[in-house]
N, C-alpha and C positions, 0 to 999 in steps of 0.2 A: 444473337450478338456475335461478332467476330471474335475469334480466339476463345480461349478457355480461362475462366477465372481461376486463380490459384486455389488450392485446397483451403476452405474456411478455417482460419486460425482464430475464431472468435476470442477476443481478448477477455481475460478474467474480469469479473465485476470489480468495480474499483472501490477504494476504501478512502474516507476522509479522515485525516489525522490531525492531531493536535498537540501542543507542547505538553508532555506528560509530567507527572510529579517525580518519576525516575527512581533510579537505584543509586546507592551510595558508592563510593570508591571501593570500600572494602567488600561490598556485595559483588561488584563488577569483577574485582580481582579474583574472588573465589570462583565465580562462574567461568572465567576464561583461563584460570590457572596462572595468574600473574601476581607479582608482588604489587602492594599498593603504590610503592615508589615507581614501578614501572608504568603503571596506568597513569599516574600523574605526569610521568615523563612524556608519554605519548600525547597528552594534552598540551604540554608546554612546547612539544615539537610542532604543534599546529595541525595534527592529524584530524582533529575533531574539536568541537567547540561546545561542550555540554553546558547545561543551564546551571544556575547557582541557586542554592536553597536560601532560607531566611537568614542563615548564619554565614552565607557566602561559601558554604561547602559545595563541592561538585556534585551534581545530580545528573545522572546519565539516562537517556531514554533508550528504548529498545533499538532505535535506529542507530544511536551512538555505539551500541554493543556490536552491531553488524560491522560498522566501519573500523571499530577498534580491532576486532578480530581480523579483518582484512589487513589492516596495518601491521599487525603482529606477523601474519604470514609473509608479508612483503619485507619486513625487517629482517626475519629469519633467513630470507633468501639474499640478504645483503644488498638490497636495493637502497640507493642513496635517499636520505630524508626528503630532498627537494623533489625527487621524482615521485616519492610516495605521496607527498602533499598534492602534486599535480594529478596523479592518477585518482586519488580519492575525490578530489574536487571535481574532476570531470565525471566520475562515476556518480557523485551525488547529483550533478546537474542533469545527468541522462537517465536516471531512474525514473520510470514512468510516475507522473504525480499522483499521489494519493493511493498508490497500489500497496496492498498489505505486503510487508517485507518478508513474511513467511514463505512467499512464493518465489523468492529472489535466490538464485544460485550464482555463485562467483567461481570461476574456474580458470585455469591456465591450459592453453593448448600450444605447445611449442613455445613461440615467443609472443603469443597473444594472450591478453586477459579478456576472457569471454564472460559476458553477463547474460543470464537467462531469467526470464520472469514467467515462464510457462507458455509463452506464445511466440516470444521473439528472442533472437540472439544477437548481441551487439558488442563491439569492442570499444571500451572507453579509452583505452591506452595500450600500446605494446610493452612487452617486458620479457625477461629471460628466466623467470622463476617458475616453479611448479608447485602449486598447492590446490587443494579442492575441499571445499566444505559447503554443507547446506545449512541455511538459516534456521530451518525447521528444528534442527538439534539444539540451536541456541535458544530458541523459544521453550523447548522442554525443560532446559535448565533454569530459565527465568520463571517459569510457571508457579512454583511454590512461593516465591517472593511476591509475585502479583496477587496470588490468591490470599496470602496472608494480609497484605495491605487492604484488600477488598473487604475481608472479614472485619478487620479493625474499623473501617469506615462504617459498615453496617451497624456494628455494635455501638459506635459513638453516636449514630443517629437514634438508635434505640434509646440511648441514655439522655437525648435531648439536644445534641448538637445539630445545628441546622446546616444543611448543605444546599447549593444551588443546582440547577440543571447542568451548568457548565463544570461543576465539581464532579458530578457523577459522569459526565461525558468524558472528561480528562481521565478519571480512573478506568472507564471502559476502553479508551484508546490504549492505555497501558496494558490492560488485561487482553486485549484483542489478539495479538499474536501468540500468547501463551496460554490463556484460559479462556476459550471462546464461549463456554457456558456461562461463566461469571460475567463475561463482557456483555452477553445478551441481557443478563439481569441489570447490570449497570446502565446500559443504554435505555432500557425500559423504565427504569427509575427516573433517568433524565427526562424522558418523555412524559412521565407522570406529573412532573413539575412544570415542564414546558412542552405542551403538546405540538408546538410549531417549530421545535428544534430541528432544523433541516439536516445538519450533520449527523445527529443522532438517528434520524430516520434512514439516512443513507447507509450508515454502518450497520445498524441493526437489520435493515433489509438485506445487506450483503451477507451478514452471518446466516440469516435464515436461508438465503438462496444458496450458499455454499453448503448448507447441510441437507439440500435437496428440496426445500420448501420454497419453490419459485412462486406459488400462489400466495403464500404468507409474505413473501417480500414485495410483491408488487403494490399493495396499498402503502407501504413505507416509502417506496420510491415516488409514488404520486403525491403523498403528503409533502415529501421534500420539495417537489416541483411546484406545488401549491404555495408553499411558504417562501421559495426562492425560485422564481420562473427561469432565472438565467443560470441554473445549476446544470452544467453539462454533464457531470458525473451521474447525476440522478437520472438524467434523460437517457444516457447510455446504458446504465444499469437496467432501467426499465425496459429498454429494447431487448437486452439479453433475457430478462425474465419473461417477456411476452413471447420471444422466440422459443424459449424452452417450453412454454405452455402451448405452442402451437398456433398461436394468434399472430400469423405472419404479417398481415397487413397493418396491425396496430404496431407491430415491432418495428416495421419500416418507418412508420410515422414517428415513433420515438427516436430512431437513429437520425432521422431527418431533423428532428428538434435538436439533437445533440450537436450536429454539425452547423445548424443554424446558430447555435450559441457559441460554438468553438469551430470555426471552419477548418482548423488544422488538426482535428481529431482523426487521425488516420485510421484508427481502428473502427471508429463509427462509419467512416466512408467505405471501408472494406466490407463490414457487415451489411451495410445498406446495399452495396453493389451485389453481394452474393444473394440477399433477399429478393431484390428487384429482379435479378436474373431468374430466381426461382418462380417469381410471380408473373413472368412474361413481360416485365416492363423494361425492355431493352434499352431504350434511350436513357432512362434513369440509371441503369446499371452501368452503362458506358460512362456517364457523366461522374459517378462516384469512383469508378475504377481509375479513370484518368486522374482525378484528384489524388487518390491514394497512391498511385504510382509517382505522381509529382512530389508528394509529401515524403515518400520513402526512398526516393531516387538517391543511390549512393549509400 
């Protein structure tokens, strides 16, 4: 084929997220080193919109903590609240759908806010401040709280309380960025109750995959697709797993399935182009590469 494909930047396997049970205002304040009043003030300022508990109390997800910490950095740099709201909204819209937030890094480079997710760098908005933090550090602080909630749920089930597959899935989503071992247990428990829970299969497969067990992840991605044939994330993740296992023809088929479901999946087009080139399918590679360049132009 003419030209040279860019270096393969195969995207991270994707995660399916749900609305978690969350953390209290006091817990969030302790994690971030803020006062309860300051946390509530950020909510009133419109920087984030956490869920409400049964008593109408604020309940923050891990994603909320990520954006709250970003808001704190921007406020410390004296960025006007209106600008912060605009930056965070654009950032929220531009984060890759379903990706695990532990892989996201937000930095300032001169006047630019730069976001990285392990494969791409992009600018949600320009600014004049300078701060740098990794979300993985935040996950480490959250881990004890997530593990405690998980232990309490397991004990409650032993004592006779009944939970649904969705209950366990939501706990697993909350554990996912902070305590992956417990998250795997919670996803597995969800699948015991509902073997066709596609989202649980996708996320359990991803956790196994990220731990180096692509062979163990493959059947979960396939089960997710069997339960929900239009699941582009499951198809894309299956392609990554098959590629890691050296089954390139099958991987290309999975990427083709992903773009059939979601024609604007730039990462799947790129990976399909790279694989097709490797397999000598020049026309297929060029087709996917053209689409990738069109989708990522600018």
